[in-house]
Every structure is written in structure tokens, then in C-alpha cells.
C-alpha positions in Angstrom: 97.3 106.0 129.9 96.1 102.7 131.3 95.5 102.4 135.0 97.5 99.9 137.0 94.3 97.7 137.2 90.6 97.5 136.7 87.7 97.0 139.1 84.5 95.3 137.9 81.6 95.4 140.3 79.1 92.7 139.3 75.7 92.5 141.1 73.3 89.6 140.6 69.6 90.7 141.0 67.2 87.7 141.2 64.0 86.6 142.8 61.8 83.6 141.9 58.6 84.4 140.1 56.1 84.8 143.0 52.7 86.2 141.9 49.4 85.1 143.4 46.4 87.0 142.0 44.1 84.4 143.5 44.8 85.8 146.9 44.3 89.4 148.1 47.6 89.1 150.1 50.3 86.6 149.9 53.3 86.5 152.3 56.0 85.4 149.8 55.1 88.3 147.5 56.7 90.5 150.2 60.1 89.1 149.0 59.7 91.3 145.9 58.3 94.4 147.7 61.1 94.2 150.3 63.8 94.0 147.5 62.2 96.9 145.6 62.2 99.0 148.8 65.6 98.1 150.1 67.7 97.2 147.0 66.4 98.0 143.5 65.1 101.5 144.1 68.1 102.5 146.3 70.5 101.2 143.7 68.7 103.1 141.0 68.9 106.2 143.2 72.7 105.7 143.6 73.4 105.1 139.9 71.2 108.1 138.8 72.9 110.3 141.4 76.3 109.4 140.0 75.1 110.2 136.5 73.6 113.5 137.6 76.9 114.5 139.3 79.0 113.5 136.3 80.9 110.9 138.3 82.6 108.3 136.1 81.4 104.8 137.0 80.8 101.5 135.4 78.9 98.6 137.0 77.4 95.3 135.8 74.0 94.1 136.9 72.2 90.9 136.1 68.4 91.3 136.0 67.0 87.8 135.7 64.0 87.2 133.4 61.7 86.3 136.4 62.7 89.5 138.2 62.1 91.6 135.0 58.7 89.9 134.6 57.7 90.8 138.1 59.0 94.4 137.7 56.8 94.9 134.7 53.7 93.2 136.1 50.8 95.7 136.6 49.3 93.7 139.5 52.6 93.6 141.4 53.2 97.3 140.7 49.8 98.1 142.2 50.3 95.9 145.2 53.7 97.5 145.8 52.1 100.9 146.1 49.7 99.4 148.7 52.7 97.9 150.5 54.3 101.4 150.8 51.0 103.0 151.8 50.4 100.5 154.6 53.9 101.2 156.1 53.3 104.9 155.8 50.1 104.6 157.7 51.7 102.5 160.4 54.6 105.0 160.6 52.0 107.7 161.4 51.0 105.7 164.4 54.6 105.1 165.3 55.4 108.8 165.2 52.7 109.3 167.9 53.8 106.4 169.9 57.5 107.5 170.0 56.9 111.2 170.2 58.5 111.6 173.6 61.3 109.1 173.0 64.6 110.8 172.1 66.2 107.5 171.1 63.7 106.0 168.7 61.6 108.9 167.5 64.4 110.1 165.2 64.6 106.6 163.6 60.8 106.6 163.0 61.1 110.0 161.4 63.9 108.7 159.2 61.7 105.8 158.0 58.7 108.1 157.4 60.8 110.4 155.1 62.4 107.4 153.4 59.1 105.7 152.5 57.6 108.9 151.4 60.6 109.5 149.1 60.5 105.9 147.7 56.8 106.3 147.0 57.4 109.5 145.1 60.2 107.9 143.1 58.2 104.8 142.2 54.8 106.5 141.4 55.8 109.9 140.1 59.3 109.7 138.8 59.2 106.2 137.3 55.4 105.8 137.0 56.0 102.2 138.1 58.5 101.5 135.2 61.8 100.8 137.0 62.8 98.5 134.2 62.7 101.6 131.9 64.9 103.4 134.4 67.5 100.6 134.3 67.3 100.5 130.5 68.2 104.2 130.3 71.3 103.5 132.4 72.1 100.6 130.0 71.7 102.8 127.0 73.9 105.6 128.4 76.7 103.2 128.9 77.0 103.5 132.7 75.5 100.1 133.4 76.0 96.8 131.7 72.9 94.7 132.2 73.3 91.0 131.6 70.8 88.1 131.7 70.5 84.8 133.5 68.7 81.5 132.7 65.0 82.1 132.2 63.9 80.9 135.7 67.3 80.5 137.3 67.5 76.8 136.4 70.6 75.1 137.8 72.1 74.2 134.4 74.5 71.4 135.2 71.7 69.5 136.9 69.3 70.0 134.0 71.9 69.0 131.4 70.7 65.4 130.9 68.1 67.0 128.7 70.0 69.4 126.6 66.8 70.9 125.3 66.2 72.2 128.9 69.4 74.3 128.7 68.4 75.6 125.3 64.9 76.5 126.5 66.3 78.3 129.6 68.7 80.3 127.5 66.4 81.0 124.6 63.7 82.5 126.8 66.2 84.5 128.8 67.6 86.1 125.6 64.1 86.8 124.3 62.9 88.4 127.6 66.0 90.5 127.9 65.7 91.8 124.3 62.0 92.4 124.7 62.2 94.5 127.9 65.7 96.1 127.6 65.8 96.6 123.9 69.0 94.7 123.1 70.4 91.2 123.2 72.5 90.5 126.3 76.3 90.4 125.9 76.8 88.5 129.1 75.1 86.1 131.5 75.2 85.3 135.1 75.0 81.5 135.1 72.6 80.6 138.0 74.7 80.0 141.1 77.7 80.5 138.9 77.2 76.8 138.1 79.1 75.7 135.0 79.8 72.4 133.3 82.0 71.9 130.2 79.9 72.3 127.1 77.6 75.0 128.4 80.0 77.5 126.9 79.3 76.2 123.4 75.6 76.7 123.9 76.2 80.2 125.2 78.1 81.0 122.0 75.0 80.0 120.0 73.1 82.8 121.6 75.8 85.4 121.1 76.8 85.4 124.8 80.3 86.9 125.1 81.1 86.3 128.8 80.0 84.7 132.1 81.3 84.4 135.6 82.8 81.7 137.8 83.8 81.4 141.4 87.5 81.7 142.0 88.2 78.0 142.1 86.5 77.5 138.8 89.2 79.5 137.1 92.2 78.4 139.2 91.4 74.8 138.4 91.0 75.3 134.7 93.1 73.2 132.3 95.7 74.4 131.4 96.3 76.3 134.6 95.7 80.0 134.0 98.8 82.1 133.8 97.2 85.1 135.5 95.1 83.2 138.1 91.7 84.8 138.7 92.7 88.3 137.7 92.5 87.9 133.9 89.6 86.1 132.2 89.9 82.9 130.3 88.5 82.1 126.8 86.6 78.8 127.0 86.9 76.2 124.2 83.4 77.1 123.1 84.3 80.8 122.7 82.7 82.8 125.5 85.0 84.3 128.2 84.9 83.3 131.8 85.6 86.0 134.5 86.5 84.8 137.9 85.5 86.2 141.3 88.2 87.9 143.3 88.3 86.1 146.6 89.9 88.9 148.6 87.5 91.7 147.7 84.5 89.3 148.0 85.4 88.2 151.5 85.8 91.8 152.6 82.2 92.6 151.8 80.5 89.1 152.0 82.0 87.5 155.0 79.7 87.3 158.1 82.7 87.5 160.4 85.2 89.8 158.6 83.0 91.7 156.2 81.8 95.3 156.5 78.1 94.5 156.9 78.7 93.1 160.4 79.9 96.4 161.8 78.2 97.3 165.1 77.1 100.7 163.8 75.0 99.3 160.9 71.3 98.5 161.0 70.4 95.2 162.5 68.4 93.2 159.9 66.9 90.7 162.3 65.4 93.1 164.9 62.2 94.3 163.4 59.3 96.4 164.7 56.9 93.8 163.5 58.0 91.7 166.4 58.9 94.4 168.9 55.8 96.6 168.7 52.3 95.3 169.5 50.0 98.2 168.8 46.8 98.5 166.7 48.5 100.7 164.0 51.0 97.9 163.4 48.4 95.1 163.0 47.7 95.8 159.3 51.3 94.8 158.5 50.7 91.3 159.8 49.9 88.4 157.5 46.7 86.5 158.6 47.2 88.0 162.1 50.8 86.5 162.3 53.7 88.9 163.1 56.3 89.1 160.4 59.1 91.3 159.1 57.9 94.8 158.2 61.1 96.5 157.1 60.9 98.9 160.0 64.1 98.1 161.9 65.0 100.5 164.7 68.2 99.1 166.1 71.9 98.8 165.1 73.8 95.6 165.3 75.5 96.7 168.5 77.0 93.3 169.4 76.3 89.5 169.4 74.0 89.7 172.4 70.2 90.4 172.4 70.9 93.9 173.7 70.6 96.4 170.8 71.0 100.1 170.8 69.0 102.6 168.6 70.0 103.0 165.0 71.6 106.3 163.9 71.5 106.7 160.2 74.1 109.5 160.2 76.6 107.4 162.1 76.0 104.5 159.7 76.5 106.7 156.7 79.8 107.9 158.0 80.9 104.3 158.6 79.9 103.4 155.0 82.1 106.2 153.8 85.0 104.8 155.9 84.5 101.3 154.6 84.4 102.5 151.0 87.8 104.3 151.6 89.2 101.1 153.1 87.9 99.0 150.2 89.4 101.3 147.7 92.8 101.4 149.5 92.9 97.6 149.6 92.2 97.4 145.9 95.0 99.9 145.2 97.4 97.8 147.2 96.1 94.7 145.5 96.7 96.0 141.9 100.0 97.4 143.0 101.1 94.0 144.0 99.5 92.2 141.0 100.9 94.6 138.5 104.4 94.1 139.8 104.5 90.7 138.0 101.7 91.0 135.4 102.6 92.3 132.0 99.2 93.9 131.6 96.7 95.5 134.0 94.8 92.9 136.1 91.0 93.0 136.6 89.5 92.6 140.0 86.0 91.1 139.6 83.9 91.7 142.8 80.6 89.8 142.4 77.8 89.7 144.8 74.1 89.0 145.1 72.5 92.5 144.6 70.1 91.9 147.5 73.1 92.0 149.9 73.1 95.8 149.2 70.2 97.4 151.0 68.2 94.3 152.1 70.8 92.4 154.2 73.3 95.3 154.4 71.1 98.3 154.6 73.9 100.8 154.0 75.3 98.8 151.1 73.9 101.2 148.4 75.5 104.1 150.2 78.8 102.2 150.3 78.6 101.7 146.5 77.9 105.4 146.0 80.9 106.4 148.2 83.1 103.8 146.5 82.5 105.0 142.9 82.9 108.6 143.9 86.2 107.9 145.6 87.5 105.7 142.8 86.7 108.5 140.3 88.0 111.4 142.3 90.6 110.3 144.8 93.1 108.0 142.9 94.3 106.9 139.5 95.5 103.4 140.2 92.3 101.6 139.5 89.5 102.3 137.0 85.9 100.9 137.1 85.1 98.8 134.0 82.5 96.4 132.6 83.5 93.0 131.3 82.5 94.0 127.7 84.8 97.1 127.9 87.6 95.0 129.3 87.3 92.5 126.4 87.4 95.4 123.9 90.7 96.6 125.5 92.3 93.2 126.0 90.9 90.6 123.6 94.0 88.4 123.6 93.2 85.8 126.2 94.5 82.4 127.3 92.2 79.5 126.3 91.4 77.0 129.0 88.7 74.6 130.1 87.1 75.3 133.5 85.9 72.3 135.5 82.4 71.6 136.6 81.8 74.0 139.5 79.5 76.5 141.3 79.9 79.2 143.9 77.8 77.3 146.4 79.1 75.7 149.6 81.8 73.2 148.7 82.2 74.7 145.3 80.1 72.0 143.5 76.4 71.1 143.5 75.7 69.9 147.0 73.4 72.8 148.0 71.1 72.0 145.1 71.5 68.2 145.2 71.2 66.6 148.6 68.9 64.6 150.8 66.4 67.5 151.2 65.8 68.1 147.5 67.3 65.3 145.3 63.8 63.8 144.8 62.8 66.6 142.4 65.3 65.8 139.6 63.7 62.6 138.3 60.5 64.5 137.9 62.3 67.4 136.2 64.1 65.1 133.8 60.9 63.1 133.0 58.9 66.3 132.4 61.5 67.6 130.0 61.5 64.4 128.1 57.7 64.5 127.9 57.8 68.1 126.7 60.2 67.3 124.0 58.1 64.4 122.9 55.1 66.7 122.6 57.0 69.1 120.5 58.0 66.3 118.2 54.4 65.1 118.0 52.8 68.5 117.5 55.5 70.6 115.7 53.1 73.3 114.5 50.2 73.4 117.0 47.5 76.0 116.6 44.6 77.3 118.6 43.8 75.7 122.0 46.5 73.1 121.5 49.1 75.9 121.0 47.7 77.7 124.1 48.0 74.6 126.2 51.5 73.6 125.0 52.9 77.2 125.5 51.5 77.2 129.1 53.0 73.7 129.7 56.4 75.1 128.6 56.0 77.9 131.1 55.1 75.5 133.9 58.2 73.4 133.1 60.5 76.4 133.2 59.0 77.5 136.5 59.4 74.0 138.0 63.1 74.1 136.9 63.9 77.2 139.1 66.8 76.5 141.3 65.1 78.5 144.1 62.9 75.6 145.1 65.9 73.3 145.7 67.7 76.0 147.5 64.8 76.8 149.8 64.3 73.2 150.6 67.9 72.9 151.6 67.9 76.1 153.8 64.5 75.2 155.4 63.1 78.7 155.0 59.6 78.6 153.5 60.3 74.9 152.6 56.6 74.0 152.5 56.1 76.8 150.0 58.9 75.6 147.8 57.7 72.0 147.8 54.2 73.2 147.0 55.3 75.4 144.1 57.4 72.6 142.6 54.6 70.0 142.7 52.1 72.5 141.5 54.0 73.4 138.3 54.7 69.7 137.6 51.0 68.9 138.0 49.9 71.7 135.8 52.4 70.7 133.1 51.0 67.2 132.9 47.4 68.3 133.0 48.0 70.8 130.1 49.9 68.1 128.2 47.0 65.7 128.6 44.6 68.3 127.2 46.9 68.8 124.2 47.2 65.0 123.6 43.5 64.4 123.8 42.6 67.6 122.0 40.0 68.3 124.7 40.4 71.5 126.7 39.1 73.0 130.0 39.1 76.6 128.8 38.3 77.9 132.3 41.4 76.1 133.7 43.5 77.4 130.8 42.5 81.0 131.5 43.0 80.6 135.2 46.5 79.1 134.9 47.6 81.5 132.2 46.5 84.4 134.4 48.5 83.1 137.4 51.7 82.1 135.7 51.7 85.0 133.3 55.4 85.5 132.5 57.0 85.1 129.1 54.2 86.4 126.8 56.3 85.5 123.8 56.6 81.8 124.8 57.0 79.3 122.0 56.8 75.7 123.3 59.1 74.6 120.5 62.1 75.9 122.5 62.0 72.4 124.0 62.5 70.7 120.6 64.9 67.8 120.8 68.3 68.8 119.5 71.9 67.4 119.4 74.2 68.7 122.2 76.6 71.3 120.7 
């Protein structure tokens, strides 16, 4: 018997490719280590715990090609173990410093046990191979792992050169298949940014479904009969699932969402700024204080006054919020099914890093939620988009408009006065790359080496992360430097290929730094008609 409705949890896990072997330490590499510690390993722990306890659950997770590349990189794996060991050493000093403090010593003990556990999981259980652990969840049917554009390129703004879209999708599918053992059925379009015509290119790569923000479905032509709670088949073939606004706001909203509860851990209050002691100094970068991941306070309120964090209290609150979320979804499907002639699907889509990194208790919340859905009610059932399409293939065909899930619903976050200067360079570089493919359609030896690396540099320059960071102003200098560096490298490599004169030391150096996509074929930028 079908449930009243379906619930699809969709998490988008992404980081830009940040890897700097030329430095012993690099601040922005911590983005990856923090996400491993607070999001990816905890989510794996939750999913594997549900499997172990025979709890029925289904979830969808996008692992972007850049993130997969970092997860499988031996250098970053080695440096992550160092990251954990440094915190464990600092925590030993923190245990001594807080030994007589009844308020903060328990929090320090909590972190000591947590980091020891994470180290055992990463080193002993997974032996550094967390992609393999996710792959096992994919193969068991519990987790639907989907792809994203190769370097998270913002596709509508790259569309003037159709070959750039093809290259982003081609390398994404290759990387997914190489590391996860199968072609992806679905894709998370970067920033949920869509433009008419992209669906036809997705179909060429066998992509069955993708995701839109709510307004992208509601404004489709013709107007969708079932609103955002039943997917649409696009003219090109792939199916568009729409984000459910109500469930998203309940988790995501800074004002109304669960993560702002006073009991939960405060992200912004960090021991790296609070504690000035010799055992904490190794966690600094070039002597400058920075976030360490050791956060001893709860949100408490909107003032600077913060009370000590109590993990047990926060866990109880996460269970309460999971119950509340499930109750609201039950009422939602009860209302929707009263005038639907088939079970609605509630698609709750979020950045994965919200769970654990920004909202420390988020993975616990997911754990409680799936256990409650499986054991405490029968109105809603967890499902993946692929399973939903198998059960309900008869869909309305409609054309979604150009849209994204960014502020304003269009492209203004990635195209504004802070970052618009990058696009002429990107479009010219793509044109140049396509011309090189036409001029050297079957390059060999050093020319092939240079052209393959030039293609990597172009894909890295196309990452939407640089435009986003320029807009937000966080690490903006780094984003500008990365963009300019990749464009410069592309043209230097292209010049070598054109002149057939090569700086082998430079080639080795750049290939070692920007080492992702080992199966690169520069001909993915071949000029082709728009489909």
C-alpha cells in the first residue's frame, strides 16, 4: 500500500578544489579538513548506523567531482591525519587547563573523545578511503549518489560557449563512474542554476533528473498541475524535482530554522580566539589566530554572552526537532493528498555542509529523523528521485524558466559588480581552447600533455566558487588569485602547444599541483552544435 506521500532528503556536498603541495600548510585547505571532520565523516557514521540497525532509509547525496578528487588525494588524506593529531595534542593541553572547571572541562573531554573516534574511523576503519565507504552505501541501495558539473561551473553563465557545458558534464560523468563505479542517474546543477536547453544536454549524458528551486517549477510553462510536489518532465527529457519551500525554511532559515536554537553549539565562538596558551599556538596559521573547530559554547542568545555547550542537551533538542519536522511533514502530506490524485513528494534539499559544520547537531537530527520516519508513522516514506520515477513515470511536461536558488532567484550572486569582470576572460579562454582542439585534433606526447593540463586549468577557472567568494567578500583575495592563476596557466600551456616548445619542469610542476581528473581528454572542448 502506498503511503500518503514521499519524503526525499537531498544533500549537496561540494568544495572547490583546494590543494597546495607547494606549501607545508595552507589556510584554505582547512575548508576540506573541517568539512571531513564535521560533515562527511559524521554523515557516514549516521548512514552506516542506520544500515547496521536495519532502519529503512533513503537519501540522495551529490558528491561533486572536485570533492571526490580531494577525498581520494593521498596528500590531502595524509594532511588530514595531521590536522586531527594537532587537535588531539592541543586538547591534551586543554584537559589540563580546564581540569578544575566544572563548566568547560566536560566539553573538552567531549571533543577529545570525538576526535579520537574520528581518527580511528578515518585511519583504521576506512583506511583513508571514505569514497569507498560512500560507494558501499550506493551499491546497497540506501544512498543515491548523484553528480554535479566537473568544477561546479555556473552553467547558464558559461552557455555562450556550448562546449564549456559539454566539458563540465563530460568530466563530471567520467569522474563519477571512475570513482563510484557507475554512471550517475541524477545531477545537482551548480547553484540549481538552469537555462532552457541544458536539459537536452543532460539527456545526452544519460542524466534522468535534476533539481530546481521552488520558483523554477512554479513558473514553468505550462503551469504545473501539482505545483512543486510532483516533478516535471522537461522538453529535453530529464525530470526536474523542485525544492519544497516549507520544509527547507524549517531547517535553513536563520530566524525560524532549527539550527538557531539557543541549546545548539555556537559556530562562531571558537577556542582559537578565546584561548591564548602555548598548546593552542600550533593550530594557528602563520601565527594568526583562526578557527580550530573547538567550540565550547552554545548559542545562548543574540548577545556576546554565551553559556557552556552541553552535548547531551543538544542531542535531546535534535530529537525534539526531528519529531517536529516529521509531524509537520505528516500534516503537509495529509493536506496535499486531500486534493492530489497521487502521493505527493516533498523534496527537502540543502547544502550538506549545513549538517555538522554550520549546524553541529545536524547529522544527529538526520539520524533521529530517519528512525522516526521508519518506526513511528506510516503517512510518509523516504524515497530517492530514481525510485520515485520508477513508481510514477507518468509526468506533466513543462519548460522551466531560467533560474537559480541564489538570492533573487536568478544569477545576481554570480554576476554583479564584484565579479562580472571574470566572464569575458572565461568566454575568451573557452573559445581559445576550442580553437586549439580544432587545430590539434589528435595531439600526442608533450603537446597532448600541455593541452590536457590547459583543459584542467580552464575547468578550474570556471568554478562558480570564485565568483561566489568575490561576492561574499570572504577570502576574496584568494578567489581572485586562483581565478587569475588558472587563466594564466591555460594561456602559457596553450602557447607551448602552439609553438611546440615545452618547459618540462613547468609542466611537471603544474600537473602536480592541479592534479585532478587523471583521465582528462582536452577534446571535451571540441566545438559542437548546441543540442
